[in-house]
C-alpha positions as CSV (number, residue, x, y, z in Angstrom):
1,X,14.8,-3.2,5.8
2,X,11.4,-1.5,5.5
3,X,10.4,0.7,8.4
4,X,7.4,2.6,9.7
5,X,7.8,5.0,12.6
6,X,4.7,6.4,14.2
7,X,4.5,9.0,16.9
8,X,2.4,11.9,18.2
9,X,4.4,15.2,18.1
10,X,3.9,18.9,18.8
11,X,2.2,18.5,22.2
12,X,0.6,15.3,21.0
13,X,-1.6,17.2,18.6
14,X,-0.1,16.0,15.4
15,X,0.2,12.4,14.2
16,X,3.5,11.6,12.5
17,X,4.5,8.7,10.3
18,X,7.9,8.3,8.7
19,X,8.3,5.4,6.2
20,X,11.1,3.6,4.4
21,X,9.8,1.2,1.8
22,X,12.8,0.7,-0.5
23,X,13.1,-3.0,-0.1
24,X,9.3,-3.4,-0.5
25,X,9.4,-1.6,-3.9
26,X,12.4,-3.7,-5.0
27,X,10.4,-6.9,-4.1
28,X,7.5,-5.6,-6.3
29,X,9.9,-4.9,-9.1
30,X,11.3,-8.4,-9.0
31,X,7.9,-10.1,-8.6
32,X,6.2,-8.1,-11.4
33,X,9.2,-7.4,-13.6
34,X,8.3,-3.7,-13.7
35,X,9.7,-1.0,-15.9
36,X,10.9,2.2,-14.2
37,X,7.7,4.2,-14.8
38,X,5.4,1.4,-13.5
39,X,7.8,0.8,-10.5
40,X,7.5,4.4,-9.5
41,X,3.7,4.4,-9.6
42,X,3.3,1.1,-7.8
43,X,6.0,2.0,-5.3
44,X,4.2,5.2,-4.4
45,X,0.9,3.3,-3.9
46,X,2.6,0.6,-1.9
47,X,4.0,3.3,0.4
48,X,0.6,4.9,0.8
49,X,-0.9,1.5,1.6
50,X,1.8,0.9,4.2
51,X,0.9,4.1,5.9
52,X,-2.9,3.4,5.9
53,X,-2.4,-0.2,7.1
54,X,-0.3,1.1,9.9
55,X,-3.2,3.2,11.1
56,X,-5.6,0.3,11.4
57,X,-6.9,-0.3,14.9
58,X,-8.1,-3.9,14.7
59,X,-5.8,-6.9,14.4
60,X,-8.2,-8.1,11.7
61,X,-8.3,-4.8,9.9
62,X,-7.4,-4.4,6.2
63,X,-7.2,-1.6,3.7
64,X,-7.1,-1.5,-0.1
65,X,-6.4,1.3,-2.5
66,X,-7.3,1.2,-6.2
67,X,-6.5,3.7,-8.9
68,X,-8.1,3.6,-12.3
69,X,-6.8,6.0,-14.9
70,X,-9.4,8.1,-16.7
71,X,-8.5,6.8,-20.2
72,X,-8.6,3.2,-19.0
73,X,-4.9,2.6,-19.7
74,X,-3.8,1.7,-16.2
75,X,-5.1,0.1,-13.0
76,X,-3.2,0.0,-9.8
77,X,-4.4,-2.1,-6.8
78,X,-2.6,-2.3,-3.5
79,X,-3.7,-3.7,-0.1
80,X,-2.4,-4.3,3.4
81,X,-3.4,-5.5,6.8
82,X,-2.6,-4.6,10.4
83,X,0.3,-7.0,10.4
84,X,2.1,-4.9,7.9
85,X,1.7,-7.3,5.1
86,X,1.5,-5.2,1.9
87,X,1.0,-6.3,-1.7
88,X,0.0,-4.8,-5.0
89,X,0.1,-4.9,-8.8
90,X,-0.1,-2.6,-11.7
91,X,-1.7,-3.2,-15.1
92,X,-0.5,-0.7,-17.6
93,X,1.1,2.5,-16.4
94,X,4.0,2.7,-18.8
95,X,2.8,6.1,-19.8
96,X,1.8,7.3,-16.3
97,X,-1.6,7.9,-14.9
98,X,-3.9,10.2,-16.9
99,X,-6.7,11.3,-14.6
100,X,-9.1,8.9,-13.0
101,X,-10.1,8.0,-9.5
102,X,-8.7,6.7,-6.2
103,X,-10.9,4.4,-4.2
104,X,-10.1,3.4,-0.7
105,X,-11.8,0.5,1.2
106,X,-11.1,0.2,4.9
107,X,-12.3,-2.9,6.7
108,X,-12.2,-2.7,10.5
109,X,-12.3,-6.4,10.9
110,X,-16.0,-6.4,12.0
111,X,-17.6,-6.4,8.5
112,X,-18.1,-2.6,8.5
113,X,-16.1,-1.5,5.5
114,X,-15.7,2.2,4.8
115,X,-15.5,3.2,1.2
116,X,-14.1,6.6,0.0
117,X,-13.4,7.8,-3.5
118,X,-11.9,11.0,-5.0
119,X,-10.8,12.2,-8.4
120,X,-7.1,12.1,-9.1
121,X,-5.7,15.6,-9.0
122,X,-2.2,14.7,-10.2
123,X,0.1,11.9,-11.2
124,X,1.8,12.5,-7.8
125,X,0.6,10.0,-5.1
126,X,1.2,12.6,-2.4
127,X,-1.3,15.1,-3.8
128,X,-3.8,12.4,-4.5
129,X,-3.6,11.0,-1.0
130,X,-4.0,14.5,0.5
131,X,-7.1,15.0,-1.8
132,X,-8.5,11.7,-0.6
133,X,-8.2,12.6,3.1
134,X,-9.6,16.1,2.5
135,X,-12.6,14.9,0.5
136,X,-13.4,11.5,2.0
137,X,-12.3,11.7,5.6
138,X,-12.1,15.5,6.2
139,X,-8.8,15.1,8.0
140,X,-6.1,17.8,7.3
141,X,-3.2,15.7,6.1
142,X,0.2,16.7,4.7
143,X,1.8,13.9,2.6
144,X,5.3,13.7,1.2
145,X,5.8,10.3,-0.6
146,X,8.4,9.6,-3.3
147,X,10.1,6.8,-5.1
148,X,13.5,7.0,-6.8
149,X,14.2,4.4,-9.5
150,X,17.6,4.0,-11.2
151,X,18.5,1.4,-13.8
152,X,15.6,-0.9,-12.9
153,X,16.2,-0.7,-9.2
154,X,14.6,1.3,-6.4
155,X,17.3,3.2,-4.6
156,X,15.0,5.0,-2.3
157,X,11.3,5.0,-1.4
158,X,9.3,6.3,1.6
159,X,7.5,9.2,3.0
160,X,6.6,11.6,5.8
161,X,2.9,12.0,6.6
162,X,1.4,14.3,9.2
163,X,-2.2,14.5,10.3
164,X,-3.7,17.2,12.5
165,X,-5.5,15.9,15.5
166,X,-8.9,17.4,16.6
167,X,-8.3,20.6,18.6
168,X,-4.8,21.2,17.3
169,X,-3.6,24.7,18.1
170,X,-2.7,27.1,15.3
171,X,0.9,27.2,16.6
172,X,1.4,23.4,16.4
173,X,-0.4,23.3,13.0
174,X,2.1,25.9,11.8
175,X,5.0,24.0,13.2
176,X,4.0,20.8,11.4
177,X,3.7,22.7,8.1
178,X,7.1,24.4,8.6
179,X,8.8,21.0,9.3
180,X,7.3,19.5,6.1
181,X,8.5,22.4,4.1
182,X,12.0,22.1,5.6
183,X,12.5,18.6,4.2
184,X,14.0,19.2,0.8
185,X,13.4,16.0,-1.1
186,X,12.0,12.9,0.6
187,X,13.5,10.3,-1.7
188,X,16.9,12.0,-1.4
189,X,16.6,12.0,2.4
190,X,15.6,8.4,2.5
191,X,18.6,7.5,0.3
192,X,20.9,9.6,2.4
193,X,19.9,8.8,6.0
194,X,16.9,6.5,5.8
195,X,13.7,6.7,8.0
196,X,15.7,6.6,11.2
197,X,17.9,9.4,10.1
198,X,14.8,11.5,9.2
199,X,13.4,10.9,12.7
200,X,16.7,11.9,14.3
201,X,17.3,15.0,12.1
202,X,13.8,16.5,12.0
203,X,11.9,15.1,15.0
204,X,14.3,14.2,17.8
205,X,13.2,16.9,20.2
206,X,9.5,15.8,19.7
207,X,9.9,12.0,19.9
208,X,12.1,12.3,23.0
209,X,9.0,13.4,24.8
210,X,6.4,11.1,23.3
211,X,8.5,8.2,21.9
212,X,8.0,6.5,18.6
213,X,6.6,3.1,17.7
214,X,8.5,1.2,15.1
215,X,7.2,-1.7,12.9
216,X,8.7,-3.5,10.0
217,X,6.2,-3.9,7.1
218,X,7.0,-6.2,4.2
219,X,5.8,-7.2,0.8
220,X,3.8,-10.4,1.4
221,X,0.8,-11.8,-0.5
222,X,-1.8,-13.7,1.6
223,X,-2.7,-16.2,-1.1
224,X,-1.9,-19.9,-0.8
225,X,-2.8,-23.1,-2.6
226,X,-5.1,-24.0,0.2
227,X,-7.0,-20.7,-0.1
228,X,-7.3,-21.0,-3.9
229,X,-8.5,-24.6,-3.4
230,X,-11.3,-23.3,-1.2
231,X,-12.3,-20.8,-3.9
232,X,-12.4,-23.2,-6.8
233,X,-14.5,-25.7,-4.7
234,X,-17.3,-23.2,-4.8
235,X,-17.5,-23.7,-8.6
236,X,-18.6,-27.3,-8.2
237,X,-17.1,-30.5,-9.5
238,X,-18.9,-30.6,-12.8
239,X,-17.8,-27.0,-13.7
240,X,-14.2,-27.8,-12.8
241,X,-14.3,-30.9,-14.9
242,X,-15.7,-28.9,-17.8
243,X,-12.8,-26.5,-17.5
244,X,-10.3,-29.3,-17.5
245,X,-11.9,-30.9,-20.5
246,X,-11.5,-27.7,-22.4
247,X,-8.2,-26.3,-21.0
248,X,-6.5,-29.5,-19.7
249,X,-6.2,-28.0,-16.2
250,X,-7.7,-25.4,-13.9
251,X,-5.3,-22.4,-13.6
252,X,-5.8,-19.6,-11.2
253,X,-3.5,-16.5,-11.3
254,X,-2.8,-14.3,-8.4
255,X,-2.1,-10.7,-9.5
256,X,-0.5,-9.7,-6.2
257,X,2.4,-12.3,-6.2
258,X,2.3,-13.2,-9.9
259,X,1.9,-16.9,-9.2
260,X,-0.2,-19.5,-11.0
261,X,-1.9,-22.2,-9.1
262,X,-2.6,-25.3,-11.2
263,X,-5.1,-28.0,-10.5
264,X,-5.2,-31.2,-12.6
265,X,-8.0,-33.7,-13.0
266,X,-6.4,-35.8,-10.3
267,X,-6.3,-32.8,-8.0
268,X,-10.0,-32.1,-8.5
269,X,-10.9,-35.7,-7.8
270,X,-8.9,-35.6,-4.6
271,X,-10.5,-32.3,-3.5
272,X,-14.0,-33.6,-3.8
273,X,-13.1,-37.0,-2.3
274,X,-11.8,-35.1,0.7
275,X,-15.0,-33.0,1.0
276,X,-17.3,-36.0,1.1
């Protein structure tokens, strides 16, 4: 089961998130039939999106992260909402990510999107996410995200992320850094004890004072036949009929869940009959 623990630690001066996203990555592998290299890249990005979605304040909030490699060989797009519904896809990526950019769009639910962009500094999602927070949001952030793939299956995925709150003391900043350095390998720890075990082994004394909030994110696409129907209606009846005359049907593909929605001539007639 996917898990996201959130808490304030070290005198409530450091925001802590501990994630376990193994099942989510396996869902993505199954949906997109990913090779190991692509599964590792997309899995890391899904974990990053899970963290950022968990930080949204509004019930209508959403976040998306897009990575485009510098040589044009790969694109990764992931998104999530405040309900913990996470989805994504990767196009290319068999050879890894070779430079490029990370773009983050945060929608607070009130049509005031924030857009931030940074150059990729590594093939490691952890380093790229730290670069993003440093450059685009000016928030000191320590990120440890990792995905372990074995024989076409994710055996461990997750992360530990800490952000320093405004006014944090040097002592508590140092404590946070020391704790992050004390975790040997996040994927190995997720495989060994899971997110709950990490909370118990590394943060028990802190969360006993402030408590921890637990949610259960999942891989879920928000598309549906009804939503796709509403989109194609905007093309107009004549345009849809033209597509059908050439292609035999109107087919819309959702990259996030890898589904095709097919509309026949009869479907189009019924759609516009209903709208009259």
